[in-house]
C-alpha positions as CSV (number, residue, x, y, z in Angstrom):
1,M,18.6,5.6,12.1
2,R,22.0,4.8,11.1
3,M,23.9,1.7,11.4
4,T,27.3,0.5,10.0
5,A,27.6,-3.0,8.4
6,K,29.8,-3.8,11.4
7,E,27.3,-2.4,14.0
8,I,24.5,-4.9,12.2
9,A,26.9,-7.8,12.2
10,I,27.4,-7.3,15.9
11,A,24.1,-6.5,16.7
12,A,22.4,-9.3,14.6
13,N,24.9,-12.0,15.9
14,G,26.4,-12.3,12.4
15,R,29.5,-11.8,10.5
16,L,30.4,-9.4,7.7
17,L,31.0,-11.7,4.5
18,Y,31.7,-9.1,1.9
19,G,32.1,-5.5,1.6
20,N,33.1,-2.4,3.7
21,G,32.1,-2.5,7.5
22,A,31.7,1.3,7.9
23,A,28.7,1.2,5.0
24,V,26.0,2.7,6.4
25,A,22.3,2.0,6.4
26,S,19.9,4.7,7.2
27,G,16.8,2.6,7.0
28,V,15.5,-1.3,6.7
29,T,13.2,-2.8,4.5
30,T,12.2,-6.4,3.7
31,D,10.6,-5.2,0.3
32,T,12.5,-4.3,-2.8
33,R,9.2,-3.1,-4.4
34,G,9.7,0.1,-2.4
35,D,12.5,2.4,-1.4
36,C,16.0,0.5,-1.2
37,A,18.1,3.6,-1.2
38,D,20.7,3.6,1.5
39,M,19.0,0.8,3.2
40,L,19.4,-2.3,5.1
41,F,17.6,-5.1,3.0
42,A,16.6,-8.2,5.2
43,P,15.3,-11.1,2.8
44,I,12.6,-13.0,4.6
45,I,11.9,-16.7,3.4
46,G,8.2,-16.8,3.1
47,V,5.9,-20.0,2.1
48,N,5.7,-18.8,-1.3
49,F,8.7,-16.8,-1.7
50,D,12.2,-16.2,-0.8
51,G,13.7,-12.7,-0.4
52,H,17.3,-13.8,-1.2
53,D,15.9,-13.9,-4.6
54,F,15.9,-10.0,-4.6
55,I,19.1,-9.2,-3.3
56,D,20.5,-8.5,-6.7
57,T,17.5,-6.0,-7.1
58,A,18.0,-4.6,-3.8
59,F,21.6,-3.7,-4.5
60,A,20.8,-2.3,-8.0
61,K,18.0,0.1,-6.2
62,G,20.9,1.4,-3.9
63,A,20.7,-0.8,-0.6
64,K,23.9,-0.3,1.4
65,V,23.7,-3.5,3.5
66,V,22.1,-6.8,2.5
67,L,21.5,-9.8,5.4
68,T,21.9,-13.4,4.0
69,S,21.4,-16.8,5.5
70,R,22.2,-18.6,2.2
71,G,25.9,-18.3,2.6
72,A,27.9,-17.6,-0.9
73,L,27.0,-14.9,-3.0
74,N,28.2,-13.8,-6.4
75,A,30.9,-10.9,-4.9
76,D,31.1,-9.3,-8.4
77,R,27.5,-8.1,-8.2
78,I,28.1,-6.5,-4.7
79,P,28.6,-2.7,-5.2
80,F,31.9,-1.2,-3.9
81,D,30.6,0.9,-1.4
82,A,28.0,-1.6,0.1
83,A,28.3,-4.9,2.4
84,V,26.6,-8.2,2.8
85,V,26.2,-9.9,6.5
86,G,25.7,-13.5,7.1
87,V,23.1,-14.7,9.8
88,D,21.6,-17.7,10.8
89,D,18.0,-16.8,10.3
90,T,17.3,-13.5,8.5
91,L,13.9,-13.0,10.5
92,K,15.8,-13.7,13.8
93,A,18.3,-11.3,13.0
94,L,15.8,-8.6,12.0
95,G,14.3,-8.9,15.7
96,R,17.7,-9.0,17.0
97,L,18.6,-5.7,15.0
98,A,15.5,-4.3,16.2
99,A,15.9,-5.2,19.9
100,W,19.3,-3.1,19.9
101,H,17.5,-0.4,18.0
102,R,14.9,-0.1,20.7
103,M,17.5,-0.1,23.4
104,R,19.6,3.0,22.0
105,H,16.5,4.8,22.7
106,N,14.7,5.9,26.1
107,A,11.4,6.0,24.8
108,L,8.2,4.8,27.1
109,V,7.1,1.9,25.4
110,V,3.8,0.4,25.4
111,G,2.7,-3.1,24.1
112,V,-0.7,-3.9,23.3
113,T,-2.0,-7.5,22.7
114,G,-5.3,-9.3,23.4
115,S,-8.0,-11.1,21.1
116,V,-10.2,-8.0,20.1
117,G,-9.7,-4.1,20.3
118,K,-6.0,-4.4,20.0
119,T,-5.8,-1.9,17.2
120,T,-8.5,0.7,18.5
121,T,-7.0,0.4,22.1
122,K,-3.5,1.1,20.7
123,D,-4.8,3.9,18.6
124,M,-6.7,5.6,21.6
125,I,-3.5,5.0,23.8
126,A,-1.4,6.7,21.3
127,L,-3.8,9.6,20.9
128,V,-3.7,10.3,24.8
129,L,-0.2,10.0,25.2
130,S,0.6,12.2,22.2
131,K,-0.8,15.1,24.6
132,K,2.2,15.0,26.6
133,Y,4.9,12.7,24.2
134,N,5.9,12.8,21.0
135,V,4.4,9.2,19.9
136,L,5.4,6.5,17.5
137,K,2.8,3.9,16.9
138,T,2.1,1.0,15.1
139,S,0.5,1.7,11.8
140,G,-1.9,-0.9,9.6
141,N,-1.4,-4.7,10.5
142,M,2.1,-4.4,11.4
143,N,1.8,-6.1,14.4
144,N,3.9,-9.3,13.5
145,E,8.0,-10.7,13.7
146,I,8.1,-8.8,10.4
147,G,5.9,-5.9,10.9
148,L,6.7,-4.9,14.8
149,P,10.8,-4.6,14.4
150,L,10.1,-2.2,11.1
151,T,7.9,-0.3,13.3
152,V,10.6,-0.1,16.2
153,F,13.1,0.9,13.2
154,G,11.2,4.0,12.8
155,L,12.3,5.1,16.6
156,T,14.3,8.4,16.6
157,E,15.8,10.7,19.1
158,K,12.4,12.9,18.8
159,H,10.4,10.2,19.7
160,T,9.5,10.2,23.7
161,A,7.2,7.1,23.5
162,M,6.1,4.1,21.3
163,V,3.2,2.4,21.1
164,L,3.1,-1.1,19.8
165,E,0.3,-3.8,18.6
166,M,1.3,-7.2,19.2
167,G,-0.5,-10.0,17.3
168,M,0.0,-14.0,17.2
169,N,-0.6,-16.8,15.3
170,Q,1.7,-19.3,16.5
171,P,3.1,-20.2,19.8
172,G,5.9,-18.1,21.3
173,E,5.4,-15.2,18.8
174,I,4.3,-12.7,21.6
175,A,7.2,-13.6,24.1
176,R,9.2,-12.9,20.8
177,L,7.9,-9.4,20.1
178,S,7.9,-8.3,23.8
179,K,11.6,-9.2,24.1
180,I,12.1,-7.2,20.9
181,A,10.0,-3.9,22.1
182,R,10.7,-4.3,25.7
183,P,8.0,-2.6,26.8
184,D,7.4,-0.7,30.1
185,I,3.7,-0.7,30.2
186,A,1.9,-4.2,29.0
187,V,-1.9,-4.2,28.2
188,I,-4.0,-7.1,27.2
189,T,-7.4,-6.2,26.3
190,N,-9.5,-9.4,26.5
191,I,-9.1,-13.2,25.8
192,G,-11.4,-14.6,23.0
193,D,-11.6,-16.9,20.3
194,A,-9.5,-15.4,17.7
195,H,-6.8,-17.9,16.8
196,I,-8.3,-20.7,18.8
197,K,-7.7,-23.2,15.6
198,Q,-3.9,-22.8,16.3
199,F,-4.0,-23.1,20.3
200,G,-7.0,-25.5,21.0
201,S,-8.3,-23.5,23.8
202,K,-8.9,-20.0,25.5
203,Q,-6.7,-21.3,28.5
204,N,-3.7,-21.6,25.8
205,I,-4.6,-18.0,24.3
206,L,-4.5,-16.7,27.9
207,K,-0.9,-18.2,28.6
208,E,0.2,-17.1,25.0
209,K,-1.0,-13.4,25.8
210,L,0.4,-13.3,29.2
211,E,3.7,-13.9,27.4
212,I,3.7,-10.2,26.9
213,L,5.3,-10.0,30.3
214,A,8.5,-11.8,28.9
215,G,10.1,-8.6,27.7
216,L,8.5,-6.3,30.3
217,S,11.2,-3.8,32.0
218,K,12.3,-3.9,35.3
219,N,9.8,-1.8,36.5
220,G,7.1,-2.3,34.3
221,V,3.5,-2.0,35.0
222,V,0.5,-4.4,33.5
223,F,-2.7,-3.1,32.6
224,L,-5.6,-5.4,32.2
225,N,-9.3,-5.5,31.3
226,G,-11.1,-6.2,34.7
227,D,-14.5,-7.1,33.2
228,D,-12.9,-10.1,31.0
229,A,-13.6,-13.1,33.3
230,M,-10.1,-14.7,32.5
231,L,-7.9,-11.6,33.2
232,R,-9.7,-10.8,36.4
233,G,-8.9,-14.4,37.2
234,L,-5.4,-13.3,37.6
235,M,-5.9,-11.3,40.5
236,G,-3.1,-11.6,42.8
237,L,-1.0,-14.1,40.9
238,I,1.3,-11.6,38.7
239,D,4.3,-10.8,40.2
240,R,4.3,-7.0,38.8
241,P,2.2,-4.1,39.5
242,V,-1.2,-4.5,37.8
243,V,-3.8,-1.9,37.1
244,Y,-7.5,-3.2,36.1
245,Y,-9.8,-1.1,34.2
246,G,-13.5,-1.9,33.1
247,I,-17.2,-1.0,34.1
248,D,-17.5,-3.6,37.1
249,E,-17.0,-2.0,40.3
250,G,-14.0,-2.6,42.5
251,L,-11.5,-2.0,39.7
252,D,-8.4,0.7,39.7
253,V,-10.0,2.7,37.0
254,T,-13.9,2.4,36.3
255,G,-16.0,3.8,33.6
256,T,-19.6,4.4,34.7
257,D,-23.0,5.8,33.4
258,A,-22.2,4.4,29.8
259,R,-24.8,5.8,27.0
260,L,-25.6,6.2,23.5
261,K,-25.1,9.5,22.3
262,S,-26.2,9.2,18.9
263,D,-26.1,6.2,16.7
264,F,-22.4,7.2,16.0
265,A,-21.1,7.9,19.1
266,L,-21.4,7.1,23.1
267,E,-20.6,8.8,26.4
268,F,-19.3,7.6,29.8
269,E,-17.6,8.7,32.9
270,F,-14.4,8.2,34.9
271,T,-13.6,9.3,38.3
272,W,-10.3,10.7,39.4
273,R,-9.4,12.0,42.6
274,D,-13.4,12.3,43.7
275,R,-14.4,14.0,40.8
276,D,-16.0,12.7,37.7
277,Y,-14.9,13.5,33.9
278,G,-17.3,12.6,31.1
279,V,-15.6,11.0,28.1
280,K,-17.4,11.4,24.5
281,L,-16.4,8.9,21.9
282,N,-17.2,9.6,18.3
283,V,-17.6,6.0,17.5
284,A,-20.4,3.4,17.7
285,G,-20.1,0.4,19.9
286,T,-20.0,0.2,23.9
287,H,-17.2,-2.3,23.5
288,N,-15.0,0.8,22.7
289,I,-15.4,1.8,26.3
290,H,-13.1,-0.8,27.5
291,N,-10.6,0.4,24.9
292,A,-10.9,4.0,25.9
293,L,-10.6,3.1,29.5
294,A,-7.3,1.4,29.0
295,A,-6.1,4.8,27.4
296,V,-7.6,6.5,30.3
297,A,-5.8,4.4,32.7
298,I,-2.5,4.7,31.0
299,G,-3.0,8.2,30.7
300,L,-3.6,8.9,34.3
301,H,-0.5,6.5,35.2
302,N,1.8,8.9,33.2
303,G,1.0,12.1,34.6
304,I,-1.7,13.3,31.7
305,S,-4.6,15.4,32.9
306,P,-8.0,14.2,32.9
307,K,-8.9,17.1,30.7
308,Q,-6.3,16.2,28.3
309,I,-7.3,12.4,28.1
310,T,-11.1,13.5,27.5
311,D,-9.9,16.2,24.9
312,A,-7.8,13.3,23.3
313,L,-10.4,10.7,23.1
314,Y,-12.9,13.1,21.6
315,E,-10.5,13.4,18.7
316,F,-10.4,9.6,18.1
317,L,-11.4,8.2,14.8
318,P,-11.8,4.6,13.6
319,D,-9.3,3.2,11.2
320,K,-10.7,2.4,7.6
321,L,-13.0,-0.9,7.5
322,R,-13.4,-0.7,11.5
323,M,-17.0,0.3,12.5
324,N,-17.4,2.9,9.6
325,I,-20.7,4.2,9.9
326,A,-22.0,6.3,6.9
327,D,-25.3,7.4,5.6
328,I,-25.8,6.6,1.8
329,G,-29.1,8.2,0.4
330,A,-32.0,6.6,2.4
331,V,-30.0,3.9,4.1
332,R,-27.3,3.3,6.5
333,L,-23.9,1.5,5.9
334,I,-21.9,-0.2,8.6
335,N,-18.7,-1.4,7.3
336,D,-16.8,-3.3,10.1
337,T,-14.8,-5.7,7.5
338,Y,-11.1,-5.4,8.6
339,N,-11.7,-8.7,10.6
340,A,-14.0,-11.1,12.5
341,N,-14.1,-13.3,15.5
342,P,-17.1,-14.5,17.6
343,Q,-16.4,-11.7,20.0
344,S,-16.0,-8.9,17.5
345,V,-19.1,-10.1,15.4
346,R,-21.2,-10.1,18.8
347,A,-20.1,-6.7,19.4
348,A,-20.9,-5.4,15.6
349,I,-24.3,-7.2,16.0
350,D,-24.9,-5.0,19.1
351,V,-24.2,-1.8,17.1
352,L,-26.5,-2.7,14.4
353,A,-29.3,-3.4,17.0
354,D,-29.0,0.0,18.3
355,Q,-29.1,2.0,15.1
356,T,-32.3,4.0,14.8
357,G,-32.5,4.0,11.0
358,G,-30.7,4.9,8.0
359,G,-30.2,7.8,5.8
360,C,-33.4,10.1,5.7
361,G,-35.2,7.8,7.6
362,G,-33.9,8.9,11.1
363,G,-36.5,9.4,13.9
364,D,-36.7,8.2,17.5
365,G,-37.2,4.6,16.8
366,P,-36.4,1.8,14.2
367,T,-37.4,3.0,10.9
368,G,-36.2,0.3,8.7
369,R,-34.9,-3.1,8.6
370,R,-31.2,-4.5,10.3
371,I,-29.5,-6.3,7.8
372,A,-26.4,-8.4,8.4
373,V,-23.9,-9.4,5.6
374,F,-21.4,-11.9,7.2
375,G,-18.5,-13.8,5.8
376,D,-17.3,-16.7,7.3
377,M,-14.8,-16.2,10.6
378,L,-11.9,-18.1,10.1
379,E,-9.2,-20.0,12.3
380,L,-11.7,-21.5,14.6
381,G,-10.8,-24.9,13.9
382,E,-12.9,-27.4,15.3
383,F,-15.4,-24.6,16.8
384,T,-15.9,-23.5,13.4
385,K,-19.5,-24.8,13.0
386,L,-20.5,-24.2,16.6
387,R,-19.1,-20.3,16.7
388,H,-21.0,-19.7,13.6
389,R,-24.4,-21.0,14.8
390,E,-24.0,-19.2,18.1
391,I,-23.9,-15.9,15.9
392,G,-26.7,-17.2,14.1
393,E,-28.6,-17.5,17.2
394,Y,-27.3,-14.5,18.6
395,L,-28.6,-11.9,15.8
396,W,-31.9,-13.7,16.0
397,H,-32.4,-12.5,19.7
398,K,-30.9,-9.3,18.7
399,G,-33.8,-8.6,16.2
400,V,-32.1,-8.7,12.9
401,D,-34.4,-9.0,10.2
402,I,-32.4,-10.1,7.1
403,L,-29.2,-12.3,6.9
404,V,-26.9,-12.7,3.7
405,T,-24.1,-15.1,4.6
406,V,-21.0,-15.6,2.1
407,G,-18.6,-18.4,2.1
408,P,-18.3,-22.4,2.9
409,N,-19.8,-21.7,6.3
410,A,-22.6,-19.4,5.2
411,E,-25.2,-22.1,5.9
412,E,-24.1,-22.3,9.8
413,Y,-25.0,-18.9,10.7
414,I,-28.4,-19.6,9.1
415,I,-28.7,-22.9,11.1
416,G,-28.1,-20.8,14.0
417,A,-30.5,-18.2,13.1
418,N,-33.7,-20.6,12.3
419,G,-32.5,-22.8,15.4
420,A,-33.0,-20.0,17.8
421,A,-36.5,-19.1,15.9
422,E,-37.9,-22.9,16.3
423,R,-36.8,-22.9,19.8
424,A,-39.0,-19.9,20.5
425,G,-41.8,-21.3,19.2
426,G,-41.6,-19.9,15.6
427,G,-42.4,-16.5,14.3
428,G,-39.8,-13.6,14.5
429,E,-37.8,-15.7,11.6
430,V,-34.7,-14.3,10.1
431,E,-35.0,-13.8,6.4
432,C,-31.7,-15.7,4.9
433,R,-30.0,-16.1,1.8
434,A,-26.6,-17.8,1.6
435,F,-23.8,-17.6,-1.2
436,P,-21.1,-19.7,-1.6
437,E,-18.6,-16.7,-2.6
438,Q,-19.0,-12.7,-3.1
439,S,-20.5,-12.6,-6.7
440,G,-23.7,-11.3,-6.7
441,V,-24.1,-10.5,-3.1
442,A,-23.9,-6.6,-3.3
443,E,-26.4,-6.6,-6.3
444,Y,-28.8,-9.1,-4.3
445,V,-28.8,-6.8,-1.1
446,A,-29.1,-3.7,-2.9
447,N,-32.2,-4.7,-4.6
448,L,-33.8,-5.4,-1.6
449,L,-33.0,-2.3,0.1
450,R,-35.8,0.1,1.4
451,P,-35.5,3.7,3.1
452,G,-34.5,3.5,6.5
453,D,-32.6,0.0,6.2
454,V,-29.2,-0.5,8.1
455,I,-26.8,-2.7,6.8
456,L,-24.0,-4.2,8.7
457,V,-20.7,-5.8,6.7
458,K,-18.6,-8.2,8.2
459,G,-16.2,-11.1,7.8
460,S,-12.5,-12.4,8.3
461,R,-9.8,-10.3,6.7
462,S,-9.1,-13.0,4.0
463,M,-13.1,-13.1,2.9
464,F,-12.4,-9.8,1.4
465,M,-15.8,-8.5,2.6
466,E,-14.8,-4.7,2.1
467,R,-15.4,-5.5,-1.6
468,V,-19.1,-6.3,-1.0
469,A,-19.4,-3.0,1.0
470,E,-17.5,-0.9,-1.6
471,S,-19.8,-2.3,-4.3
472,L,-22.8,-1.8,-2.3
473,E,-21.7,1.6,-1.6
474,R,-21.8,2.2,-5.3
475,M,-24.9,0.5,-6.1
476,I,-27.5,2.1,-3.5
477,T,-29.7,4.3,-5.3
478,I,-32.6,4.9,-2.9
């Protein structure tokens, strides 16, 4: 990427304040802790910091162009070969620049949003498309109004496709991201309770997710999970071509004969031109079939052969902290700590319930206990207590033996589990223990383990439950 200060000023709807309009930036950064050499530095104003405070640092580390919404700067501190561009809002300017950069390229762009499964679906789509295209994709959690533009700036002439994840935590964010990305394909994985605190209802979440259509290209196509009741209810209501995928009959791309291959893998089939094709996924959780079907549908739509699609999906491995299953000694640890909401927690409990025993236990049936170690689910607003209690009920129905909870809402999980047992007439109660914080959790769990036990660790991102999982991994000695 190469942009002159003059081009940056025009694209960002700003003006050259100081320096040489011919100064060239070969990349974009918002963080002076990293590489700034020959970069454009966009200082973002956050809740606890203001990037403008680091402009001098950016120049000292070799930045060639800097954005500012503050106005006057000390001209004596600006290098002779650098420039400063004034803008109304640095975050908005970052988005405008990314939109301009995206339109300089003819790559196929796929935008992925939804309440659950965005990252896995994005990764599977990128794998499938890589059989035909040179693909750039979102890495990590770069799915917001800072991360998405930074990903777009990575687009070069060598890339023929780009797969972008779009998250949201405030109204209008998906629309803004879509207008930056200008996707040719829009994917919505599902509509759930994630971020319901900010949006008030699932209907409002659906409305916000549909804003991915705001930037959809003229000939763009929408791919929707037809097994999601709210998305299926949109049939005939979207004025763009729509492809529905899922398990239910009557959809455009349907997965059938889903079955567990092992505790670590599953299989299903899809039909294309009167022929069945088997897909093997090296990941647990039947919910991943929906994620894979989105990739199947997009692959077929873009002329990728069924054989290439099945080969690509067989190569898929989940990101760190996402349904990572490992046998450690005589027990099995499921680390699914990247994030948590009611839908993803239920899916994780399903995986836990399907396990046949950890470590050297193995065998054809359950050989140990199923242990859930759950941190709070956040951003549920007025639904917080209800959703935690519902999860407690669900894990009781799924036969979880031990529940260890962490956080301010820890007791709500337990109330739900105990309530379910009482309504069933007693018996089969879940052994429960609540911790107000992480201290002592891993040690407690490690001390109660027996050979063949399976432990699931999960919680919202800011609960940092991966620390519990990592400590457990070190402490397991059986």
